[in-house]
C-alpha angles and dihedrals in degrees: 000000000000120000115241127203113233114213117195117228113269110282096012114113092334118136117253116265120256089252090054091049092051092047090050092049091048091049091048092049089051091051091049091053092046093047091049088054091053103266103153095194092054090049091050091050090052091045093052092045097053108025099088094048094047092046090050092050093048091046090055089050097049099029100227136075095225093053090048090060093064123083116199126195105224099177139009118185112234093203140002093255088067097043124348123197102327113194104167127054136180134180113231124228088257093052098257122127130243121197127198110214123222097189092210095150092093091216092140092233118175135205129211091231093054106048115190094017123109126196089031117201124216145176107243122197126205109205126215090267090054098254117142121224138170112256099173139359124207103236095169102069142321094282121127131248113239144174100025111185138153127238114256091259091051093236100111131047113208119198133168127225109204099212125199129277093287115108114265093007094124123072147171115237125206113205121189124209148195079206095169090066096057142051093272 
């Protein structure tokens, strides 16, 4: 018996074109900017677009619809010296939280481990008891950490350091545990 390729009808179950993906991303970025500026309609579009997917993800994590309907604030930074402008978050294999700072406040803060650098960026952990702690400090430059994620087996933490405009100034760091022996 010969194998036959099955081609779906045009438009049915076919992935969006690259142009459609770019247009969607541009539209979504515009809605984010509008919503941040207070545009209620832009916020509602974003809400409708992402609610089902987020609810599904949370439901898989907590195992029940009712629990997935509840949002709980687990940490709020009292001041920038504790946590300043986080814009990336990951949950560790042990259930703790790791934030990547983007010290966008422009407060010219310094850190004893990063002499000569202002607006220092860090990785901040939130342990299982809710206590914040510094996990890492960028001592190279004032670039932000981004994209923290763990390998599928939970053994390696990968995190990017943006770098500045100089060639090869950005990097991806691989950090090995043993995670089970610490707060992360």
